[in-house]
ZAPANU-633333 format. One record per residue (C-alpha): residue number from 0; residue in one letter; x, y, z. Coordinates in steps of 0.1 Angstrom, whole numbers, m for minus. Example, Ala and Ser with C-alpha at 12.3 -4.5 7.8 and 13.67 -1.06 7.14 Angstrom:
BEGIN
0	a	123	m45	78 .
1	s	137	m11	71 .
***
This chain:
BEGIN
0	h	m266	m48	195 .
1	l	m253	m12	183 .
2	a	m277	m1	210 .
3	q	m257	m18	234 .
4	n	m223	m7	222 .
5	r	m215	m41	212 .
6	e	m189	m44	190 .
7	i	m197	m57	155 .
8	i	m176	m75	131 .
9	y	m184	m78	99 .
10	i	m174	m107	80 .
11	d	m173	m111	39 .
12	e	m149	m127	8 .
13	t	m143	m114	m21 .
14	s	m123	m127	m53 .
15	t	m99	m118	m81 .
16	n	m72	m128	m102 .
17	c	m43	m119	m123 .
18	w	m69	m101	m152 .
19	a	m86	m76	m127 .
20	a	m77	m44	m141 .
21	r	m97	m14	m147 .
22	g	m116	m17	m184 .
23	k	m123	17	m187 .
24	i	m112	50	m175 .
25	w	m128	86	m177 .
26	q	m110	115	m192 .
27	p	m132	149	m206 .
28	r	m154	152	m234 .
29	n	m126	164	m265 .
30	s	m92	158	m243 .
31	t	m63	157	m260 .
32	l	m48	132	m234 .
33	p	m22	103	m249 .
34	l	m41	72	m250 .
35	v	m24	48	m224 .
36	l	m25	14	m231 .
37	f	m10	m13	m206 .
38	e	m4	m54	m211 .
39	l	m17	m74	m179 .
40	p	m5	m107	m175 .
41	k	m14	m137	m203 .
42	a	m20	m161	m179 .
43	k	m56	m154	m154 .
44	e	m36	m174	m125 .
45	e	m56	m190	m99 .
46	n	m88	m174	m84 .
47	c	m75	m156	m48 .
48	t	m102	m153	m24 .
49	i	m99	m129	8 .
50	i	m115	m136	36 .
51	g	m115	m107	54 .
52	a	m131	m88	87 .
53	i	m137	m49	96 .
54	s	m151	m39	127 .
55	n	m170	m12	145 .
56	k	m142	m5	171 .
57	r	m110	m15	156 .
58	n	m89	5	131 .
59	y	m77	m22	111 .
60	l	m85	m51	88 .
61	v	m81	m88	100 .
62	v	m75	m109	66 .
63	n	m65	m144	51 .
64	v	m60	m150	15 .
65	t	m64	m185	3 .
66	y	m83	m202	m26 .
67	s	m118	m207	m22 .
68	t	m147	m200	1 .
69	n	m157	m230	20 .
70	k	m165	m243	56 .
71	e	m127	m252	61 .
72	t	m114	m221	49 .
73	v	m140	m198	67 .
74	e	m134	m220	101 .
75	y	m96	m217	94 .
76	f	m104	m178	92 .
77	f	m123	m177	126 .
78	r	m98	m201	144 .
79	h	m73	m171	130 .
80	f	m91	m144	138 .
81	d	m98	m164	176 .
82	l	m61	m162	181 .
83	h	m50	m125	171 .
84	v	m84	m107	184 .
85	g	m107	m130	201 .
86	l	m148	m144	194 .
87	e	m158	m135	229 .
88	d	m187	m109	231 .
89	k	m186	m101	198 .
90	v	m213	m102	173 .
91	i	m202	m118	137 .
92	v	m225	m106	109 .
93	m	m222	m124	80 .
94	d	m244	m133	45 .
95	n	m260	m165	39 .
96	h	m232	m184	20 .
97	r	m237	m218	24 .
98	a	m200	m222	42 .
99	h	m213	m193	70 .
100	w	m237	m214	80 .
101	a	m221	m246	82 .
102	n	m227	m266	118 .
103	d	m188	m262	124 .
104	v	m184	m230	117 .
105	r	m212	m217	139 .
106	e	m204	m239	170 .
107	y	m168	m228	168 .
108	i	m176	m192	167 .
109	e	m205	m199	198 .
110	e	m183	m222	217 .
111	r	m157	m191	215 .
112	g	m186	m166	232 .
113	g	m191	m152	200 .
114	t	m231	m141	189 .
115	l	m238	m146	150 .
116	e	m262	m126	128 .
117	y	m270	m131	92 .
118	m	m275	m104	68 .
119	p	m306	m104	48 .
120	p	m304	m112	7 .
121	s	m294	m79	m17 .
122	s	m287	m56	14 .
123	s	m247	m57	7 .
124	y	m246	m17	12 .
125	f	m250	m24	51 .
126	n	m218	m43	52 .
127	p	m192	m20	53 .
128	i	m165	m47	44 .
129	e	m177	m41	8 .
130	t	m162	m8	7 .
131	a	m133	m19	19 .
132	w	m128	m46	m10 .
133	a	m134	m16	m35 .
134	w	m101	3	m21 .
135	v	m84	m29	m18 .
136	k	m95	m42	m56 .
137	a	m86	m4	m68 .
138	r	m52	m10	m54 .
139	w	m47	m46	m69 .
140	s	m53	m31	m104 .
141	n	m25	m9	m97 .
142	e	m1	m38	m90 .
143	l	m13	m54	m124 .
144	i	m10	m25	m145 .
145	a	26	m19	m130 .
146	l	40	m55	m140 .
147	n	37	m46	m176 .
148	g	29	m77	m187 .
149	r	47	m98	m169 .
150	q	34	m132	m152 .
151	p	34	m135	m112 .
152	n	29	m164	m96 .
153	t	4	m175	m73 .
154	a	29	m168	m41 .
155	w	34	m133	m56 .
156	m	m5	m129	m55 .
157	f	m13	m140	m22 .
158	e	17	m119	m6 .
159	t	11	m86	m27 .
160	l	m30	m87	m14 .
161	l	m22	m94	20 .
162	q	1	m65	21 .
163	i	m26	m43	4 .
164	c	m50	m55	30 .
165	n	m23	m44	58 .
166	s	m18	m10	40 .
167	m	m54	2	47 .
168	p	m47	33	67 .
169	g	m63	32	101 .
170	p	m84	62	99 .
171	v	m101	50	64 .
172	v	m108	14	85 .
173	v	m124	37	113 .
174	k	m146	60	86 .
175	i	m155	30	63 .
176	a	m169	13	97 .
177	h	m183	44	114 .
178	s	m201	56	82 .
179	c	m222	21	77 .
180	e	m229	19	114 .
181	k	m240	61	107 .
182	l	m263	47	76 .
183	m	m282	21	97 .
184	r	m287	36	130 .
185	s	m301	67	107 .
186	y	m331	41	104 .
187	l	m341	41	137 .
188	l	m346	73	135 .
189	e	m378	81	111 .
190	d	m375	121	106 .
191	d	m336	114	101 .
192	p	m329	136	69 .
193	p	m311	117	41 .
194	l	m270	119	50 .
195	p	m251	146	25 .
196	g	m247	131	m9 .
197	e	m272	106	m3 .
198	e	m305	122	m18 .
199	l	m328	91	m30 .
200	a	m355	86	m46 .
201	d	m385	77	m26 .
202	g	m391	45	m39 .
203	e	m347	40	m33 .
204	w	m355	48	2 .
205	h	m386	31	7 .
206	q	m362	m2	m6 .
207	i	m334	5	22 .
208	a	m356	14	49 .
209	r	m376	m22	44 .
210	q	m340	m33	43 .
211	a	m330	m18	78 .
212	e	m364	m29	91 .
213	i	m354	m69	88 .
214	l	m319	m55	99 .
215	s	m335	m45	129 .
216	r	m358	m77	135 .
217	s	m325	m96	129 .
218	n	m310	m75	162 .
219	i	m282	m61	142 .
220	l	m297	m29	150 .
***
């Protein structure tokens, strides 16, 4: 699909709650920096799930905030995506969550002209939206710390998470998507050297190369 220059949409979910703040910080040895304590909300509140998509040809995320990942919420997300972006001639890449294999979900995507591909197990590093979730969760932690112990409600959680996702700068989205695409393309060239800063041990390269071979067979490459 990459060789055909098709638009590839990577889908995944992440969950969080009101206790999702950083538990540790780094500071130099023998540092004289003061210890900073912060208070999180006393109640976790219900878990919020973000279902999102990142494209190799767009500079924004498409997300929906809900309570869980099931076939109803996943199908609703794709209806939302189809309304605002369109599924026709898109390659949809997902992991093997049970909801992603639901007949209603698959039939809807295929009826709307999309092509479905599923990631092999333990290959999340090939899904660029995982990096996007790290960006989102770092800012979510900052929002919780800024509450200074005040207890938010679920509506605030949903609204804030949506604002964070929509605030990701376009160049950041593009860089995340293209870095993952570059990583996948590199495995198509036998003599391609490691990317800068990614010098790995032989065993690690063998493991990743094996995953790339599986991805290639699944037509994602």
